[in-house]
N, C-alpha and C positions, 0 to 999 in steps of 0.2 A: 419771602424768606423770614425766618424767625429772628426778631430783634434781640431776644433774650439769649445771651451767650452763656455757655457752660464752661467753667475754667477747666484747664487740663489737669488731670489727676497727677499726683507725684510720679507715678509709674510712667505715665505718658511723657512727662517732662524729662525723665531720665533716658527713655529709649527713643524719643522722637525729637531730633534737633530742628533748628529753624529751616534747614534745607528740605527736610521731609514735610514739614508743615506747608512750605511753599508749593511743593509738588502736589500735596493733597488739596490745597486751595485751588490749584489750576485744573484739577480733574474735570469739574463740570463744564469747563469751557473748551474741551477738546472733543474731536470726533469720537464716536463709540469705541473704535479700536484703540485709540490713544488713551481713553479713559480706562479701559481694561488693562492695558499694559502698565500705565503709571500706578494704578491702584494696587495691582499685584506687586509691583516693585516696592511701593511704599510699605505695604504690609510685610513683605519679606524682609525688608531692611529693619523694620521694627522688631520682627521675630528674632532676627540675627542679633540685634542690639540687646534684646531681652535675655537671650541665651548667654551672651557675653557678660551681662550684668550679674546674672546668677551663677556664673561659673567662677566668680571671684570668691576668695575665702569669706566666710560669713562676717567676720569682724571688719573686713574691708568693704563689704557691700553697703551701698547707700540705703538699701531697704531695711537694714537692721537698726535703724535709729530707735533707741530705747524709748524715747518719749512717745513714739507712735505705736508701740507694741501694746501698751496697756491703757488705752483711753477709757474713761468712764462711759457708760452707755449713752448718756445724753450728749457727750462730746462726739462720740462715734456717729450718732444720728445727725448731729449738726454737720459733720463732714460729709455724710451720705447726701444730705439735702443740698449741699453746695454743688455736687456733681450730678444732680438730677434735675429734671424739669417737668413741667406739666403735671399729669396725673400721678406720676411716680413721686414727684416732690410733695404733692398733696398727701399721698399715702405715708410718706416719711413724717410729715408734719402731724398727721393723725396719730401715728405711733408715738411721737414725742408727747403729744397731749395726753394720750392714754397712760404713758409712763409717768408723766408729771402727776396725773390724777392718782395713780396707784401709789406713788411716793407720798402724796399728801394724805391719802387714806391710811397708809402705814404709820405715818407720823401721828395722826389723830388717834389711832388705835393705841400707839405706845404711850401717848399722853393720858389717855383714859385709864390704861393699866397703871400708870404711875400715880394718877389721881386716886385710884382705888386703894393703892398701898398707903398713900398719905392719910386717907380716911381711916384705915385700919389702925395706923399709928396713933391717931388722935383718940380713938375709942380706947386703946390700951392705956393711954396716959391718964 
């Protein structure tokens, strides 16, 4: 079994209570027919809870938290990395590194452009 645990996403936390988590944790220890029955029940209960969550008016919905709707790209990538593992996490980290490199290059380019303007001002003086 994998020792690295992935935290529950905010959506999972809202639609899957402790009782559903216990049911899902018990699934591997049941006979095949019991696994099938409890797995379908747990997923159906999550679907039912999800539909109920989104049937609420938008301003009442927990998913409409304004601070989560407009994350900067690096923070969004940090959030995605939290909920991924293995190769997927490595891919997200690589995207973060590429994004950081692109931002650094953009900053260097802006500084070079600004440096050129300063040189022109000195020539004019």
